[in-house]
C-alpha positions in Angstrom: 94.7 104.0 81.3 95.7 103.6 84.9 95.0 100.4 86.3 94.3 100.3 89.9 93.2 96.7 90.8 93.7 95.1 94.4 97.1 94.2 93.5 98.5 97.6 93.3 97.2 100.9 94.1 100.0 103.7 93.3 99.9 106.8 95.4 102.2 109.9 95.7 102.3 112.1 98.9 101.0 114.6 96.5 98.1 112.5 95.5 97.1 111.8 99.2 97.7 115.7 100.0 95.2 116.3 97.0 92.7 113.9 98.4 93.0 115.2 101.9 91.9 118.8 100.4 89.5 117.5 98.1 88.0 114.5 96.9 87.0 115.4 93.6 90.1 117.4 92.7 91.8 113.8 93.5 89.4 112.5 91.2 90.2 114.9 88.4 93.9 114.7 88.8 93.9 110.8 89.1 91.0 108.9 87.9 88.9 110.7 85.5 89.0 110.3 81.9 88.2 106.6 81.7 84.9 104.9 81.3 82.4 103.5 83.4 84.3 100.0 84.1 87.8 101.6 84.0 89.0 104.7 85.8 91.6 106.7 83.9 94.7 108.2 84.5 93.0 111.4 85.3 93.2 115.1 83.2 95.6 117.9 82.9 95.1 121.4 82.6 96.4 122.3 79.1 98.0 125.2 80.7 100.1 124.1 83.2 100.2 126.7 86.2 103.1 128.9 86.2 104.2 127.6 90.1 104.5 124.3 88.8 106.4 125.1 85.5 108.6 127.3 88.0 109.0 124.6 90.4 109.9 121.8 87.7 112.7 124.1 86.0 114.0 124.9 89.5 114.3 121.4 90.2 115.8 120.4 86.8 118.7 123.0 87.2 119.6 121.8 90.7 119.4 118.3 90.1 122.1 118.6 87.1 123.9 121.0 89.5 124.3 118.5 92.1 124.7 115.3 90.0 127.9 116.9 88.8 129.2 117.3 91.9 132.3 115.6 91.4 133.5 118.3 88.7 132.4 121.0 90.8 128.7 121.2 89.5 127.5 122.4 86.2 124.2 124.3 85.1 124.8 125.8 81.7 122.3 128.7 80.6 122.0 126.9 77.0 120.5 123.8 78.5 118.1 125.8 80.8 116.9 127.7 77.7 116.4 124.7 75.6 114.6 123.2 78.8 112.3 126.2 78.7 111.8 125.8 75.1 110.8 122.0 75.7 108.6 123.0 78.6 106.3 125.4 76.6 106.1 123.9 73.4 103.4 121.4 74.8 101.3 124.2 76.0 98.7 126.0 73.7 99.5 129.5 75.0 98.4 132.8 73.5 101.3 135.5 72.9 100.6 137.3 75.9 100.7 133.8 78.0 103.9 132.6 76.3 105.3 136.2 77.2 104.4 135.8 81.3 105.8 132.2 81.1 108.9 133.2 79.4 109.2 136.1 81.9 109.1 134.1 85.0 111.3 131.2 83.7 113.8 134.1 82.7 113.6 134.9 86.4 114.4 131.4 87.5 117.3 131.2 85.3 118.7 134.3 87.0 117.9 132.6 90.4 119.7 129.2 89.5 122.8 131.0 88.2 123.0 133.1 91.2 122.4 129.9 93.6 125.5 128.2 92.1 127.7 131.1 93.1 126.2 131.3 96.7 126.4 127.5 97.5 129.3 126.5 95.8 130.8 125.7 99.2 128.4 122.8 99.4 130.8 120.7 97.5 133.3 121.1 100.5 130.4 120.8 103.2 128.6 117.9 101.8 128.5 114.5 100.2 125.6 114.3 98.0 124.8 110.5 98.1 122.0 110.5 95.8 120.4 112.9 93.6 116.8 112.7 92.8 116.5 109.2 93.9 113.3 107.2 93.3 112.0 105.2 96.4 108.9 103.1 96.7 107.3 101.8 100.0 104.4 100.0 101.0 102.1 102.1 103.5 98.3 101.8 104.6 98.0 98.8 102.1 99.0 101.1 98.8 102.4 101.5 97.2 103.5 105.1 97.8 106.1 106.3 95.2 108.3 109.4 95.4 111.8 111.1 94.3 114.2 112.5 97.1 115.7 115.8 95.9 118.8 115.3 98.0 120.4 112.6 100.3 123.1 114.1 102.2 126.1 113.9 104.1 127.4 116.1 106.5 131.2 115.7 106.1 131.7 117.4 110.0 129.3 115.5 111.7 128.8 112.3 109.5 125.2 112.4 109.9 123.0 111.6 106.6 119.5 113.2 106.0 117.7 114.5 103.0 117.0 118.1 101.7 113.8 119.2 99.5 114.3 122.0 97.3 111.5 124.6 97.4 110.7 127.6 95.7 108.6 129.7 97.6 107.2 133.2 97.2 106.9 133.4 101.0 108.3 131.3 104.0 107.9 132.1 107.3 108.4 131.0 111.1 105.0 129.5 111.0 106.0 127.5 108.1 109.2 126.0 109.5 107.0 125.3 112.9 104.7 123.2 110.7 107.7 121.1 109.2 107.1 118.2 111.7 103.6 117.4 110.4 104.4 118.0 106.5 103.2 114.8 104.8 105.8 115.0 102.5 108.6 114.9 105.3 106.9 112.0 106.9 106.5 109.8 103.8 110.2 110.8 102.6 111.5 109.8 105.9 110.3 106.2 105.0 111.3 106.4 101.6 115.0 107.3 102.8 114.7 104.1 105.1 114.0 102.3 101.9 116.7 103.6 100.0 119.4 103.7 102.8 118.6 100.7 105.0 118.7 103.5 108.1 116.3 106.2 109.4 117.6 110.0 108.7 118.9 112.1 111.0 117.4 115.2 109.5 115.7 116.7 106.6 115.7 120.3 105.4 114.0 122.4 103.4 116.2 124.1 100.8 114.4 127.3 100.2 114.9 129.7 97.3 112.6 132.6 97.3 111.0 133.7 94.3 112.2 137.1 92.7 109.2 139.8 93.0 111.4 142.0 90.4 109.3 142.8 87.1 110.7 143.0 83.7 110.7 146.7 82.6 109.2 148.2 79.7 106.0 146.1 79.9 103.7 149.1 80.8 102.5 151.7 78.2 103.8 155.1 78.9 102.1 158.4 80.1 101.5 159.0 76.3 99.9 155.8 76.0 102.8 154.3 73.7 104.7 150.8 74.6 108.4 151.2 75.1 110.8 148.5 74.1 110.8 145.6 76.4 113.9 144.8 78.5 115.6 141.9 76.7 115.2 138.7 78.8 118.8 138.0 79.0 119.1 141.6 80.8 116.3 140.8 83.0 117.8 137.4 84.2 121.0 139.7 84.8 119.1 141.8 87.1 117.6 139.2 88.7 120.8 137.3 89.2 122.2 140.5 90.9 119.2 140.6 93.1 120.2 137.4 94.5 123.6 137.7 94.8 123.1 141.2 96.6 120.5 139.9 99.2 121.7 136.1 99.4 120.1 136.2 103.4 116.9 137.4 101.8 116.6 135.1 98.9 118.0 132.0 99.8 117.0 130.7 103.3 118.1 127.2 105.0 116.4 126.7 108.0 118.0 124.7 110.9 117.5 121.2 110.0 114.6 119.3 111.7 115.2 116.2 113.4 113.1 113.1 112.6 110.6 111.9 115.4 109.6 107.9 115.0 106.6 108.9 116.9 105.5 111.3 114.6 105.9 108.6 111.8 103.9 106.0 113.7 100.8 108.3 114.3 101.3 109.7 110.2 101.0 105.9 109.3 97.8 105.5 111.2 96.3 108.7 109.6 97.1 107.7 106.2 95.4 104.5 106.7 92.2 106.2 107.6 92.5 108.3 104.5 93.3 105.6 102.2 90.2 103.8 103.6 88.1 106.7 102.3 89.6 106.8 99.3 88.8 103.3 98.4 85.3 103.8 99.3 85.2 106.8 96.4 87.1 104.5 94.0 85.0 101.6 94.5 82.1 103.7 93.2 84.0 104.9 90.2 82.1 108.1 90.0 82.4 111.7 90.6 82.8 112.6 94.3 81.2 115.4 95.6 83.5 118.8 96.0 84.6 120.4 98.8 83.5 123.8 98.4 86.0 125.8 100.4 88.8 124.2 98.2 87.9 126.1 95.3 89.8 129.2 95.9 93.2 129.8 97.6 95.6 127.0 95.7 98.6 129.3 96.0 96.6 132.1 96.1 94.6 131.3 92.8 91.3 129.8 92.0 91.5 125.6 91.5 92.3 125.0 88.1 89.4 122.6 87.7 87.0 125.1 88.6 85.4 125.2 85.3 84.9 121.3 85.2 83.5 121.5 88.7 80.9 124.6 87.4 79.8 122.3 84.4 79.5 119.2 86.6 77.0 121.5 88.9 75.1 122.7 85.8 74.4 118.8 85.0 77.1 117.6 82.4 77.9 114.1 83.2 81.6 114.4 83.5 82.1 118.0 83.7 85.6 118.3 82.5 84.7 117.5 78.8 81.7 119.7 78.1 81.8 121.9 75.3 82.4 125.0 77.9 85.5 123.1 78.9 86.9 122.7 75.3 91.0 123.6 75.3 90.8 123.6 78.8 91.6 120.1 79.9 93.1 116.7 78.5 93.6 113.1 79.2 96.8 112.4 81.1 99.3 109.7 79.3 100.5 108.6 82.7 98.7 108.5 86.3 101.9 110.1 87.9 104.0 111.8 85.0 106.4 113.3 87.8 107.4 109.4 88.2 107.4 108.6 84.6 109.7 110.9 83.1 113.3 109.7 82.1 116.2 111.0 84.1 118.6 113.3 81.6 122.2 112.3 80.6 124.6 112.7 83.6 127.0 114.3 80.8 124.4 117.2 79.6 126.7 119.6 81.9 130.1 118.1 80.8 131.3 121.3 80.1 130.3 124.9 80.9 131.5 128.0 79.3 
Protein backbone atom coordinates (compact mmCIF):
# COMPACT_ATOMS: atom_id res chain seq x y z
CA UNK A 1 0.00 0.00 0.00
CA UNK A 2 1.03 3.59 -0.57
CA UNK A 3 2.27 5.47 2.45
CA UNK A 4 1.88 9.13 1.68
CA UNK A 5 2.74 10.75 4.97
CA UNK A 6 3.96 14.22 5.73
CA UNK A 7 7.51 13.27 4.73
CA UNK A 8 6.84 12.45 1.08
CA UNK A 9 3.82 12.73 -1.16
CA UNK A 10 4.61 11.45 -4.66
CA UNK A 11 2.92 12.90 -7.73
CA UNK A 12 3.37 12.65 -11.46
CA UNK A 13 2.03 15.13 -13.96
CA UNK A 14 -0.50 12.46 -14.98
CA UNK A 15 -1.76 12.20 -11.43
CA UNK A 16 -2.15 15.96 -11.10
CA UNK A 17 -3.88 16.18 -14.48
CA UNK A 18 -6.25 13.44 -13.33
CA UNK A 19 -7.04 15.36 -10.14
CA UNK A 20 -7.70 18.53 -12.14
CA UNK A 21 -10.07 16.57 -14.38
CA UNK A 22 -11.97 14.80 -11.60
CA UNK A 23 -11.12 14.45 -7.91
CA UNK A 24 -12.84 11.08 -7.71
CA UNK A 25 -10.96 9.72 -10.72
CA UNK A 26 -7.68 10.57 -8.97
CA UNK A 27 -9.00 8.82 -5.86
CA UNK A 28 -9.83 5.65 -7.81
CA UNK A 29 -6.46 5.54 -9.51
CA UNK A 30 -4.17 6.55 -6.65
CA UNK A 31 -5.84 6.22 -3.22
CA UNK A 32 -8.65 3.65 -3.35
CA UNK A 33 -8.23 0.09 -2.18
CA UNK A 34 -7.03 0.84 1.34
CA UNK A 35 -8.66 0.96 4.74
CA UNK A 36 -10.30 3.63 6.87
CA UNK A 37 -6.97 4.51 8.46
CA UNK A 38 -4.60 3.91 5.55
CA UNK A 39 -5.09 4.92 1.91
CA UNK A 40 -4.36 2.34 -0.76
CA UNK A 41 -2.31 2.54 -3.92
CA UNK A 42 -5.39 2.93 -6.08
CA UNK A 43 -7.20 0.51 -8.36
CA UNK A 44 -6.73 -0.44 -12.00
CA UNK A 45 -9.15 -1.59 -14.62
CA UNK A 46 -8.36 -5.23 -15.38
CA UNK A 47 -8.69 -4.60 -19.10
CA UNK A 48 -6.32 -1.72 -19.81
CA UNK A 49 -7.82 0.63 -22.42
CA UNK A 50 -6.34 0.02 -25.86
CA UNK A 51 -4.99 3.56 -26.19
CA UNK A 52 -2.83 3.04 -23.07
CA UNK A 53 -1.57 -0.30 -24.37
CA UNK A 54 -0.71 1.26 -27.74
CA UNK A 55 1.19 4.10 -26.07
CA UNK A 56 3.11 1.79 -23.73
CA UNK A 57 4.11 -0.45 -26.63
CA UNK A 58 5.19 2.46 -28.82
CA UNK A 59 7.37 3.91 -26.05
CA UNK A 60 8.93 0.49 -25.51
CA UNK A 61 9.91 0.17 -29.17
CA UNK A 62 11.29 3.71 -29.51
CA UNK A 63 13.19 3.41 -26.25
CA UNK A 64 15.23 0.54 -27.63
CA UNK A 65 15.59 2.21 -31.00
CA UNK A 66 17.25 5.26 -29.48
CA UNK A 67 19.13 3.50 -26.68
CA UNK A 68 21.00 1.63 -29.40
CA UNK A 69 21.90 4.81 -31.29
CA UNK A 70 25.62 3.98 -31.28
CA UNK A 71 24.98 0.94 -33.45
CA UNK A 72 22.41 2.62 -35.68
CA UNK A 73 19.29 1.75 -33.73
CA UNK A 74 17.73 -1.66 -33.16
CA UNK A 75 14.07 -2.69 -33.27
CA UNK A 76 13.51 -6.43 -33.64
CA UNK A 77 10.06 -7.71 -34.59
CA UNK A 78 10.60 -10.81 -32.43
CA UNK A 79 11.11 -8.68 -29.34
CA UNK A 80 8.09 -6.56 -30.17
CA UNK A 81 5.93 -9.68 -30.52
CA UNK A 82 7.27 -11.01 -27.20
CA UNK A 83 6.39 -7.67 -25.64
CA UNK A 84 2.84 -7.92 -26.96
CA UNK A 85 2.45 -11.36 -25.39
CA UNK A 86 3.71 -10.13 -22.01
CA UNK A 87 1.36 -7.14 -22.12
CA UNK A 88 -1.72 -9.23 -22.88
CA UNK A 89 -1.10 -12.15 -20.55
CA UNK A 90 -2.06 -10.15 -17.44
CA UNK A 91 -5.41 -9.06 -18.86
CA UNK A 92 -8.49 -11.25 -18.65
CA UNK A 93 -9.72 -10.94 -22.21
CA UNK A 94 -12.41 -12.69 -24.17
CA UNK A 95 -11.31 -14.12 -27.55
CA UNK A 96 -12.96 -11.15 -29.27
CA UNK A 97 -11.17 -8.65 -27.02
CA UNK A 98 -7.85 -10.45 -27.42
CA UNK A 99 -8.25 -10.20 -31.18
CA UNK A 100 -9.02 -6.47 -30.94
CA UNK A 101 -5.85 -5.79 -28.93
CA UNK A 102 -3.70 -7.88 -31.27
CA UNK A 103 -4.96 -6.02 -34.32
CA UNK A 104 -4.19 -2.64 -32.78
CA UNK A 105 -0.74 -3.76 -31.63
CA UNK A 106 0.01 -5.29 -35.03
CA UNK A 107 -0.66 -1.84 -36.48
CA UNK A 108 1.79 -0.39 -33.94
CA UNK A 109 4.46 -2.89 -35.04
CA UNK A 110 4.00 -1.75 -38.62
CA UNK A 111 4.17 1.91 -37.57
CA UNK A 112 7.36 1.37 -35.55
CA UNK A 113 9.12 -0.43 -38.39
CA UNK A 114 8.23 2.40 -40.75
CA UNK A 115 9.47 4.90 -38.14
CA UNK A 116 12.95 3.40 -38.05
CA UNK A 117 13.21 3.63 -41.83
CA UNK A 118 11.93 7.19 -42.03
CA UNK A 119 13.94 8.57 -39.12
CA UNK A 120 17.23 6.78 -39.72
CA UNK A 121 18.87 10.23 -40.33
CA UNK A 122 18.18 11.10 -36.66
CA UNK A 123 21.45 9.46 -35.74
CA UNK A 124 23.38 11.91 -37.90
CA UNK A 125 21.41 15.00 -36.86
CA UNK A 126 21.18 14.53 -33.11
CA UNK A 127 23.02 13.26 -30.10
CA UNK A 128 20.71 11.38 -27.73
CA UNK A 129 22.02 12.40 -24.35
CA UNK A 130 19.48 10.46 -22.27
CA UNK A 131 16.76 7.97 -23.23
CA UNK A 132 13.80 7.50 -20.85
CA UNK A 133 15.62 9.29 -18.07
CA UNK A 134 13.84 9.44 -14.69
CA UNK A 135 13.72 12.65 -12.68
CA UNK A 136 12.54 13.80 -9.29
CA UNK A 137 11.80 17.40 -8.29
CA UNK A 138 10.24 19.12 -5.31
CA UNK A 139 7.27 21.21 -6.34
CA UNK A 140 4.56 22.82 -4.21
CA UNK A 141 5.61 20.76 -1.19
CA UNK A 142 5.38 17.34 -2.87
CA UNK A 143 7.76 15.14 -4.85
CA UNK A 144 7.08 15.07 -8.57
CA UNK A 145 8.53 12.14 -10.50
CA UNK A 146 8.57 11.39 -14.19
CA UNK A 147 10.49 9.95 -17.12
CA UNK A 148 11.63 12.12 -20.03
CA UNK A 149 11.47 10.19 -23.30
CA UNK A 150 14.50 11.79 -24.96
CA UNK A 151 17.01 14.47 -24.03
CA UNK A 152 18.40 15.58 -27.37
CA UNK A 153 21.33 17.70 -28.56
CA UNK A 154 21.06 19.23 -32.02
CA UNK A 155 24.50 18.69 -33.56
CA UNK A 156 24.26 21.75 -35.81
CA UNK A 157 23.08 24.34 -33.27
CA UNK A 158 24.42 22.71 -30.13
CA UNK A 159 21.09 23.36 -28.39
CA UNK A 160 19.86 20.75 -25.91
CA UNK A 161 16.18 20.09 -25.20
CA UNK A 162 13.74 17.23 -24.84
CA UNK A 163 11.28 15.27 -26.95
CA UNK A 164 8.12 13.45 -25.91
CA UNK A 165 6.73 10.65 -28.09
CA UNK A 166 3.01 10.91 -28.77
CA UNK A 167 0.89 8.25 -30.50
CA UNK A 168 -2.25 10.09 -31.53
CA UNK A 169 -5.38 9.68 -33.60
CA UNK A 170 -5.41 13.38 -34.38
CA UNK A 171 -3.12 16.36 -33.97
CA UNK A 172 -4.09 19.83 -35.17
CA UNK A 173 -2.74 23.35 -35.22
CA UNK A 174 -4.92 24.05 -32.19
CA UNK A 175 -3.24 21.22 -30.29
CA UNK A 176 0.16 22.66 -31.17
CA UNK A 177 -0.94 26.12 -30.01
CA UNK A 178 -1.77 24.66 -26.57
CA UNK A 179 1.67 23.14 -25.96
CA UNK A 180 3.01 26.17 -24.01
CA UNK A 181 0.34 25.56 -21.33
CA UNK A 182 0.60 21.77 -21.38
CA UNK A 183 1.26 20.59 -17.82
CA UNK A 184 3.61 17.81 -18.91
CA UNK A 185 5.93 20.18 -20.76
CA UNK A 186 6.06 22.55 -17.80
CA UNK A 187 6.76 19.87 -15.18
CA UNK A 188 9.25 18.11 -17.46
CA UNK A 189 11.09 21.38 -17.95
CA UNK A 190 11.86 21.30 -14.23
CA UNK A 191 12.75 17.63 -14.56
CA UNK A 192 15.17 18.45 -17.38
CA UNK A 193 16.82 21.08 -15.17
CA UNK A 194 17.25 18.55 -12.37
CA UNK A 195 19.00 16.15 -14.76
CA UNK A 196 21.08 18.53 -16.87
CA UNK A 197 21.63 21.32 -14.29
CA UNK A 198 20.44 23.88 -16.82
CA UNK A 199 17.19 24.85 -18.52
CA UNK A 200 16.22 23.23 -21.84
CA UNK A 201 16.44 25.35 -24.95
CA UNK A 202 13.39 23.69 -26.49
CA UNK A 203 10.88 20.88 -26.20
CA UNK A 204 9.15 19.01 -29.01
CA UNK A 205 6.37 16.51 -29.53
CA UNK A 206 7.45 13.59 -31.71
CA UNK A 207 4.04 12.65 -33.11
CA UNK A 208 3.24 9.27 -34.65
CA UNK A 209 -0.28 9.22 -36.03
CA UNK A 210 -2.26 6.02 -35.54
CA UNK A 211 -3.19 4.11 -38.68
CA UNK A 212 -6.85 4.00 -39.66
CA UNK A 213 -6.41 0.88 -41.77
CA UNK A 214 -8.54 -2.09 -40.83
CA UNK A 215 -7.66 -5.77 -40.93
CA UNK A 216 -9.24 -7.46 -43.93
CA UNK A 217 -11.63 -10.35 -43.58
CA UNK A 218 -13.25 -9.23 -40.31
CA UNK A 219 -16.76 -8.63 -41.66
CA UNK A 220 -19.27 -11.21 -42.96
CA UNK A 221 -19.69 -11.63 -46.69
CA UNK A 222 -22.98 -10.81 -48.37
CA UNK A 223 -24.04 -14.43 -48.01
CA UNK A 224 -23.42 -14.25 -44.25
CA UNK A 225 -20.31 -16.42 -44.23
CA UNK A 226 -17.05 -15.22 -42.67
CA UNK A 227 -13.97 -14.85 -44.85
CA UNK A 228 -10.51 -15.96 -43.77
CA UNK A 229 -9.00 -13.05 -41.75
CA UNK A 230 -5.92 -11.35 -43.12
CA UNK A 231 -2.81 -12.77 -41.37
CA UNK A 232 -1.54 -10.29 -38.79
CA UNK A 233 1.92 -10.17 -40.35
CA UNK A 234 0.34 -9.13 -43.68
CA UNK A 235 -1.68 -6.48 -41.87
CA UNK A 236 1.54 -5.21 -40.24
CA UNK A 237 3.19 -4.95 -43.64
CA UNK A 238 0.23 -3.10 -45.12
CA UNK A 239 0.29 -0.60 -42.24
CA UNK A 240 4.05 -0.17 -42.59
CA UNK A 241 3.60 0.61 -46.29
CA UNK A 242 0.94 3.20 -45.45
CA UNK A 243 3.44 5.05 -43.25
CA UNK A 244 6.25 4.75 -45.77
CA UNK A 245 4.05 6.00 -48.61
CA UNK A 246 2.64 8.94 -46.59
CA UNK A 247 5.37 10.00 -44.13
CA UNK A 248 4.33 13.66 -44.09
CA UNK A 249 0.85 12.61 -42.95
CA UNK A 250 1.77 9.83 -40.53
CA UNK A 251 4.90 11.27 -38.90
CA UNK A 252 4.78 14.81 -37.57
CA UNK A 253 7.39 16.86 -35.80
CA UNK A 254 5.97 20.34 -35.31
CA UNK A 255 8.47 23.18 -34.77
CA UNK A 256 10.15 22.92 -31.36
CA UNK A 257 8.75 25.19 -28.67
CA UNK A 258 10.96 27.53 -26.71
CA UNK A 259 10.83 27.29 -22.94
CA UNK A 260 9.44 30.31 -21.08
CA UNK A 261 10.75 30.91 -17.57
CA UNK A 262 7.70 33.05 -16.79
CA UNK A 263 5.33 30.27 -17.85
CA UNK A 264 7.12 27.81 -15.59
CA UNK A 265 6.90 30.20 -12.64
CA UNK A 266 3.17 30.65 -13.22
CA UNK A 267 2.69 26.89 -13.46
CA UNK A 268 4.32 26.42 -10.06
CA UNK A 269 1.79 28.80 -8.50
CA UNK A 270 -1.10 26.96 -10.16
CA UNK A 271 0.22 23.59 -9.03
CA UNK A 272 0.49 24.84 -5.45
CA UNK A 273 -3.21 25.72 -5.46
CA UNK A 274 -4.19 22.29 -6.84
CA UNK A 275 -1.98 20.46 -4.35
CA UNK A 276 -3.57 22.34 -1.44
CA UNK A 277 -6.99 21.24 -2.71
CA UNK A 278 -5.73 17.66 -3.01
CA UNK A 279 -4.40 17.70 0.55
CA UNK A 280 -7.81 18.77 1.83
CA UNK A 281 -9.46 15.76 0.15
CA UNK A 282 -6.66 13.37 1.15
CA UNK A 283 -6.92 14.40 4.80
CA UNK A 284 -10.51 13.16 4.90
CA UNK A 285 -9.51 9.80 3.33
CA UNK A 286 -12.99 9.48 1.86
CA UNK A 287 -14.38 9.15 -1.65
CA UNK A 288 -14.51 12.67 -3.16
CA UNK A 289 -17.49 13.93 -5.17
CA UNK A 290 -17.43 13.16 -8.86
CA UNK A 291 -17.28 15.65 -11.71
CA UNK A 292 -20.18 14.58 -13.89
CA UNK A 293 -18.89 16.48 -16.93
CA UNK A 294 -15.80 14.22 -16.98
CA UNK A 295 -17.69 10.92 -17.18
CA UNK A 296 -17.64 10.87 -20.98
CA UNK A 297 -14.98 12.25 -23.26
CA UNK A 298 -11.72 10.60 -22.17
CA UNK A 299 -10.10 9.94 -25.56
CA UNK A 300 -13.59 9.78 -26.97
CA UNK A 301 -14.72 7.00 -24.64
CA UNK A 302 -16.51 6.75 -21.30
CA UNK A 303 -14.45 6.93 -18.12
CA UNK A 304 -13.32 3.38 -17.26
CA UNK A 305 -14.43 3.95 -13.65
CA UNK A 306 -18.02 4.84 -14.59
CA UNK A 307 -19.28 1.52 -13.22
CA UNK A 308 -17.58 2.17 -9.87
CA UNK A 309 -19.19 5.62 -9.68
CA UNK A 310 -22.58 4.18 -10.60
CA UNK A 311 -22.40 1.68 -7.74
CA UNK A 312 -21.23 4.41 -5.37
CA UNK A 313 -24.28 6.49 -6.32
CA UNK A 314 -26.51 3.47 -5.55
CA UNK A 315 -25.16 3.38 -2.01
CA UNK A 316 -22.28 0.90 -2.09
CA UNK A 317 -19.64 2.13 0.37
CA UNK A 318 -16.63 1.83 -1.95
CA UNK A 319 -18.31 1.44 -5.32
CA UNK A 320 -15.46 -0.22 -7.15
CA UNK A 321 -15.68 -3.53 -5.22
CA UNK A 322 -19.47 -3.87 -5.39
CA UNK A 323 -20.76 -7.25 -6.69
CA UNK A 324 -21.84 -5.58 -9.93
CA UNK A 325 -18.20 -4.53 -10.54
CA UNK A 326 -16.71 -7.98 -10.02
CA UNK A 327 -14.09 -8.66 -12.70
CA UNK A 328 -13.70 -5.00 -13.65
CA UNK A 329 -11.11 -3.68 -11.18
CA UNK A 330 -8.19 -4.80 -9.05
CA UNK A 331 -5.93 -3.21 -6.45
CA UNK A 332 -2.69 -1.75 -7.79
CA UNK A 333 0.58 -3.15 -6.49
CA UNK A 334 2.40 0.14 -7.03
CA UNK A 335 1.20 3.71 -6.63
CA UNK A 336 2.89 4.72 -9.89
CA UNK A 337 3.49 1.50 -11.86
CA UNK A 338 4.91 3.42 -14.82
CA UNK A 339 7.79 4.49 -12.56
CA UNK A 340 8.25 1.09 -10.89
CA UNK A 341 9.05 -0.86 -14.06
CA UNK A 342 12.64 -1.95 -14.42
CA UNK A 343 14.57 -0.91 -17.49
CA UNK A 344 15.08 -3.72 -19.97
CA UNK A 345 18.59 -4.87 -20.77
CA UNK A 346 20.38 -2.59 -23.22
CA UNK A 347 21.59 -5.66 -25.11
CA UNK A 348 18.06 -6.85 -25.95
CA UNK A 349 18.47 -5.50 -29.46
CA UNK A 350 22.10 -6.47 -29.93
CA UNK A 351 21.53 -8.15 -33.29
CA UNK A 352 18.83 -7.32 -35.80
CA UNK A 353 18.26 -9.67 -38.67
